[in-house]
N, C-alpha and C positions, 0 to 999 in steps of 0.2 A: 426390700432392695429390688427384687424381681419385678414387683409392681411398678417401681419407679422406672426401671429399664424399659418395660413394655410401654409405659406412657410416653417416654422419651422417643422411642422408636416410632410410635404412632404419630406423634407430633411431627417428627422428621419426615415421615411419609406424606402427611398432609401438606407440609410446607413445600416439599419437592413437587408434589402434584400441582399445587397452586402456582408455583414458579413456572412449571412447564406450560401450564395453560396461559399464563400471562406473557411469557416470552423469555425463556432461559435456554433454548436449544441452540447449540452451535453445530453446524454441519456444513462442511465444505468438501464437495465431491465433484469430480470432473470425469466425463467419459466413462461412466460406470453403468451397469445395467440397473434397472429398477429393482431387481431382486437383490443385488449387492447393496444398493442404497437403503433398502428396507432393513436388511440385516445389520448394517452399520448404525442406523438410527435406533434399532432395538438394542444393540449391544452397548452403545454409548449413553443411552438415556433410559435404559430399563423400561422400554415400552414394548408391549406385546401387540404386534400387528398381524391380523388374520386376513389373508388374501386367497381367493380361489384362482388358480391359474387360468381357469376357463373364463374368468371375468376380467382379467387384467393381462396386458402384455408385459410380462416380467422381463423380457429380453430387450425391451426398449431402452436405448441409451438416454441417460438424464444427466443434467448438470444442476447441482444445488449449492447455493452459497447463502447460508443463513447464519446470522449472528444475533444472539439474544432474541430469537424468533419464537413465536408460539407454536404449539403443535399443529394447530389449524393451518397456520401459514406454511409450515413445512410440508404438510400433506398436499396443500394446493400446488406447491411447486413440484412435488414428486409425481403427482398424477395429472399434471397439466396435459390437456389434449386427449385424455381418456374419459370415456363415458362411464364414470363411476361416482359413487357417493360413499360416504363413510359415517360411522357412528362412533363417537368417543365416549367411553365410560371409564373415567379415571385414567388409568394408564393402559387401558385396553382399547384397541382400535379394530373395528371390523370394516372391511372394504368390500363393496359389492357393486356389480354392474347396475347402472340406472335402469329402471324399468323403461322399456321402450314405450314411447308415447303412442297411444292408440292412434291408429291411422284415422285421419279425419274422415268422417262419414261423407260419402259423396253428396254434393248438393242435390236436393230434390230437383227432378226435371221440371222445367216450366209447365204450368198447367196447360192442358190441351182441351180445346173446346170447339164446338161447331159454331161457325158464324153464319147467321141467317140475315139476309138483307134484300134490298131492292135498289136497282139503278133507275133513276128517273131523270128527265130533262128539267130545265128551268120552269116549265109550266106544269110539272108533275106527271107528265106522260111517261110510261115505261120506256126504257131504252132496251131494245131487243138485241141480243148478240154482243153485249159489252164484254170485253175481255177483262178478267180479274186474275191477279197473280199475287201470291204472298212473297214479298221480297226475300231473297236468299234461298228460295226453293225453285224447283223446276215445274211444279204442278200448275196448270192453268185451268181457269174456269170460265164459263160463258153464261151470261144472264139469259133467262128463259123468255118466253113470249110476253110474259107480264112483267119483265124486268127483274124477276126474283133470282136469287142465287143462294147456294148453300156450300160452304167451304168447311170440310171436316178436318180435324186434327191440327188446328191452328195453335201454335205455341205463343202465348202472350208474354210481353207485348209484341205486336206484329205490325208490319207495314203492308197495306194493300195497295197494289198498283192497278189503277182502273183506266181503261182506254176504250174508245169507240170511234169509228169513222164519223167525222163531222163534229166532234166534241173535243174540248180541251182535256188532256190527260189529267188525272187526279191522283194524289198520293194521300192515303187515309191511314191514320194510326189507330189501331184497335188495342184495347187493354183487357178486354173480357168483361168490363164493367158496364158496357153500353147496353142500352135497352134494345131488345129485339122487336121487330127487325131493324137492322141498320140501314138507313136510307142514305144513298149516295147520289148527290145531285151533280150532273154534268152540265157544263156551260157550252153553248154553241161555239164552234171554232170559226170565227169570221175569216181567219187567215185562209182556211181551207176553201171557203166560199170565194174569196178573192182570187184564189189561184185557178178557179175554173174558167177556162177559155171556151167561149161558144163560137164555133165556126159555121158560117152560113154558106 
């Protein structure tokens, strides 16, 4: 007889657990604290819910209207808006704060490199004193007597602004993959020549 009672009780417990998981919880609460809602859920459904006060705002007001709902659905409604997760083991529920997502590692700074090059005219002759500037920076550079230049600390990709008296301005994009030295060819500025007025 005792064995039959034990088997019957076990079967009843398994049945209740299964019903709870599938959707047999009825809970209608308005304007109550989360702490009160948890207590009511535990009392009326024989569910043990373990919550750490430091992980959850138990004084937060909640409204729950659940009819034939599963335990998972009820928990979603109870803890809506709170950064928590839970683990259901039969009729035991443990609620903990979600692990904070690791802060995204800062993106690596763009590669820096020195750009070597030479400024020449259409005939291949060096352009002396050509001005070079990396767009977005204040640093300026001047080509040497052989037209050569060296720009350090360039972050790629970069835009080089090149200008010289008597030549058309040029805009050059560098990615760091160019062969060195970078040869920049400036074209004669006919507009400048046309603007020269000779007075006799």
